[in-house]
N, C-alpha and C positions, 0 to 999 in steps of 0.2 A: 515588445519591450515591457518588462515588469516594472511596476512602481513599488517601492518599499511599502509594506503593509500600512494601511491607514490607521488601524487601531493597535494600540500598544498592549501586549499581553506579556506575561512572564515568559522568558526564554526557556526552552528546553535545553538539556545539556548539548544536544547536537546544534541547536540554533546558537547557543552561547559560543561553542567552538567555532562555528562558521563566522559569527560576528567578530571574534578575536582574530581569525585569519584575515577577514576583510579589513579590520582596523589596522593590523600590522602592514598589510599591503598598501593602505592609504598613507600610512606614515612613511613607508619606503618611497612611494610616489612623490610625496612632499619633499623628502630629502633629495631625490633626483632633480626636482625643480627648484632646488636651492632655497627652500623655506628655512626659516630660522627658528631656533628654540622650540623644537617639536616635543610635545608632551602628550603621552597617552595615559589616560586615567581609566581605571576599572571602577565603574559606579554600581556594579552588581550589588544588590541588597541595600543600596543607599538611596536610590531614586527610581521612580517609575518612568522617568524621561527617556533613559537609554541605559544600556549596559556599559558602553564605552564612549568617552570623549576623546577626540584628537584635537589638540589645541596647538596652533602654530602661528608664526609671524611671517608676514610678507614684507618686502622692502618698500612697497608703495600700494596704493589702491589698484593700480594696473596689475602689479604683481599678484595681489590677492585674487583678482578676477582670473588671471591666468592659472593660478593654483587651483581655483575652484573648477575651471574648465577642464584642466588636466585630470583631476580626480573624478569628475563626472564622466569624462570620456573613457577613463580606465574602467570604471565599474559598468558602463554601458557595454564596452567591448568584452570584458572578462566575465561578467556576471549577468549581462543583459538586464541591468538594474538601473532604474532612475531614482533620484531622491524623492521622498514623499513631500519634502518641503525645501525651499531655497529662499533665504532671506538676505537682504543687504547687498545683493550683487551689484545693483546699479550704483549705489553710493560707494561701496567698496572698502570702507574702513573696517567693517566686521561682516564677513560673509559666513553664513551658516548653511550647512548642508545636512539635512535630516534623512538618514537611512534607517529610521526606526530604532534598531538596536545600537546603531553607531551614529553619533552626531559630530560633525566636523566644524570647528570654529577657526576661521582664518582671519587674523586681525593684524592691523598695522601695529608697530611697536607702541605708538601713542595710545591707541585704543586698548591694547593689551595691558599697559600700565594703569590706565584709568579703570577698567572693569575688573582686572585682576581675578580672572576665573579660577586660577590655581588656589587662591585664598578661599574663595567661596566653596570649593570642592576639596578642601584640605584633608578631609577624612578618607578620600578615595585613594586607592592603592595605585602607585605609579607602575606602569607596565614597561619593561625594557623593550626597545624596538630597533635599535641601531643594528645594521647588518655587519 
């Protein structure tokens, strides 16, 4: 099992395309699991943190954990990839999965309204993702 790279470096074009493909697959996975208000942001050139964010809402803390489990299982199965970091799983109101070039934020509606990540990253380009 591979773990997403520990150190963050600028993505090559191939890595950027692979990150986009992985990002869109994670957004589809979230749709299938009935996540709400899914937003994909392209942070390329804006941040050294990641190239893409997937921000989505779960209906409850339990749903957030189920969404995180589903995404982790999907990438383990399809890409043989584990996140390099996972935060907030036990508490569940904001679960973060860090795959180096892609970071997934799974929040309850209350946490999403409070932290309003969309406003913090308002300069990022929104990436269409619906199938």
